[in-house]
C-alpha positions as a Markdown table, in Angstrom:
| # | Residue | x | y | z |
|---|---|---|---|---|
| 1 | Unk | -13.9 | 54.5 | -56.8 |
| 2 | Unk | -12.7 | 57.8 | -54.6 |
| 3 | Unk | -14.6 | 57.3 | -51.5 |
| 4 | Unk | -17.1 | 60.2 | -50.8 |
| 5 | Unk | -15.5 | 62.1 | -47.9 |
| 6 | Unk | -11.8 | 62.2 | -50.1 |
| 7 | Unk | -14.4 | 63.5 | -53.5 |
| 8 | Unk | -16.0 | 66.3 | -51.1 |
| 9 | Unk | -12.4 | 67.4 | -49.7 |
| 10 | Unk | -11.2 | 67.6 | -53.4 |
| 11 | Unk | -9.8 | 71.0 | -54.6 |
| 12 | Unk | -8.9 | 72.1 | -57.6 |
| 13 | Unk | -7.3 | 75.7 | -59.1 |
| 14 | Unk | -8.0 | 77.2 | -62.6 |
| 15 | Unk | -7.6 | 80.7 | -63.8 |
| 16 | Unk | -10.0 | 82.6 | -61.4 |
| 17 | Unk | -8.8 | 80.7 | -58.1 |
| 18 | Unk | -9.4 | 77.4 | -56.1 |
| 19 | Unk | -12.7 | 75.4 | -55.7 |
| 20 | Unk | -14.5 | 72.2 | -54.6 |
| 21 | Unk | -16.2 | 70.0 | -57.1 |
| 22 | Unk | -20.3 | 71.1 | -57.4 |
| 23 | Unk | -22.7 | 68.5 | -57.9 |
| 24 | Unk | -21.5 | 66.4 | -54.9 |
| 25 | Unk | -24.1 | 64.9 | -52.9 |
| 26 | Unk | -23.9 | 62.9 | -49.9 |
| 27 | Unk | -20.5 | 61.7 | -50.9 |
| 28 | Unk | -21.2 | 60.8 | -54.5 |
| 29 | Unk | -21.1 | 63.0 | -58.1 |
| 30 | Unk | -24.3 | 63.5 | -58.9 |
| 31 | Unk | -23.2 | 65.2 | -62.6 |
| 32 | Unk | -20.7 | 65.1 | -64.4 |
| 33 | Unk | -21.0 | 68.2 | -65.8 |
| 34 | Unk | -18.9 | 69.7 | -62.4 |
| 35 | Unk | -15.5 | 68.5 | -64.0 |
| 36 | Unk | -15.8 | 70.1 | -67.5 |
| 37 | Unk | -12.9 | 72.7 | -68.0 |
| 38 | Unk | -9.7 | 73.1 | -67.8 |
| 39 | Unk | -8.3 | 72.3 | -63.9 |
| 40 | Unk | -5.4 | 71.2 | -62.1 |
| 41 | Unk | -6.1 | 69.8 | -58.7 |
| 42 | Unk | -4.9 | 72.0 | -55.9 |
| 43 | Unk | -1.4 | 70.3 | -54.3 |
| 44 | Unk | -3.2 | 69.2 | -51.2 |
| 45 | Unk | -5.9 | 67.0 | -53.1 |
| 46 | Unk | -3.5 | 65.9 | -55.4 |
| 47 | Unk | -1.0 | 64.7 | -52.9 |
| 48 | Unk | -4.3 | 63.3 | -51.0 |
| 49 | Unk | -4.8 | 60.8 | -54.2 |
| 50 | Unk | -1.4 | 60.2 | -54.5 |
| 51 | Unk | -1.4 | 58.3 | -50.9 |
| 52 | Unk | -5.2 | 57.1 | -51.8 |
| 53 | Unk | -3.8 | 55.3 | -55.1 |
| 54 | Unk | -0.7 | 54.2 | -53.2 |
| 55 | Unk | -2.8 | 52.5 | -50.9 |
| 56 | Unk | -4.7 | 50.5 | -53.2 |
| 57 | Unk | -2.0 | 49.4 | -55.4 |
| 58 | Unk | -0.2 | 48.2 | -52.2 |
| 59 | Unk | -3.0 | 45.8 | -51.1 |
| 60 | Unk | -4.2 | 43.3 | -53.8 |
| 61 | Unk | -7.0 | 42.4 | -51.5 |
| 62 | Unk | -8.9 | 46.1 | -52.6 |
């Protein structure tokens, strides 16, 4: 699970430029339609997710 504060900060790039996720309220994704399309994580967001996954895998209690 991605923490709400991280979810709200994620940015994606497409041909039109950079954007955040739509339909995020109180740290929760309310509609998956905001994920449809061809997008690539912006470098800073990709790094943040990489760190998050590395932390979760490093601690077997989580």
